[in-house]
N, C-alpha and C positions, 0 to 999 in steps of 0.2 A: 164351573165354579169361578174360574178366572174371568170369564166373560161377564158374570154378574158383578164381581168386584170392580172390574174396569168400568162397567156402565155406571155403577153407583159413584165411583170416584169422579168420573166425568160430569155427572149430574150435579154432584156437590160442588165441584170447581166452577161449573157453569152458573151456579147459584151465588157463590161467594165472590167471585172475581168482579162482577159488575158493581157490587156494593162497595168493594174495596177501592175501586178506581175513582169513586167520587168522595172518598173519605177525606182526602187532603185537598180538595179543590177549593177555588174561590179565594186564594191568597194572592195579594198583590206583592210581587217580588221586590219592587222598589222600596215599599214601606218596610218589608221584612228585612231586607238587606241593611237599611239604615238603622233599624232598631237593633239588629244583631250587632252591628259594628259599634254602636253606642254602648250597648250592654257589655261587650267584651272590653272595650277601652276603659269603661268606668269601673267595673269591679271584677273583671275576669270571667272565668268559666261558670262560676256559681250563679252570677247574675244572668248569664245567658240561659242557663238551664231553667232558672226561675221564671224568666220572661217567656220562655217557650211553654212552660207548664201553665202560666197564667193565660197565655194566648189560647192554648188548647182548651183550657177550662172555660174561658169566656165564649168560645165558639162551640162548646159542647162536644168537641172531638175527644176529650179525655175519657169520656164515657165509652167511646168505641174501643179505646185501648184497654180499659178496665174489663169490658165485656169479653174481649178476645183473651185476655189473661185468665179470666175466670173459666172460660170454656176450655182452654188448654189445661189448666190445673185440674178441672173436673175430669177431663179425659185421662190424664195421667193417673189420678186417684182411682178411677174406675178400672183402668188396666191393672194397677197394682193389686186391687182387691180381687179381681177375677183370677189373676195369676196366683195369688195366695191360696184361694179356694182350690184351684186345680192342683197345686203342690200338696196341699193337705189331703186331697182325695188320693193322689198317687202314693203318698206316704201310708195312708190307711190301707190301700190295696196291697202295698208291698209287705206290710206286716202280716 
């Protein structure tokens, strides 16, 4: 049993990790540092966050974040639904 779970976990990580390693690539650090410093000195943290969101949106990376969040939330929702069904079944068996 544990061997199967371990194998599935390794295969899943082997599939996801290479795609995540390229998700943030291609950024020129000199341009990013200058833009961040200007945004922070101009209007504080809010402008920095907005600039980061605009940059991610313009490069299409925001969609990677959204997809990851949706997958995580769907996983949590599926887990809660399955847990609820199991608890109901145990309650019915107990009565």
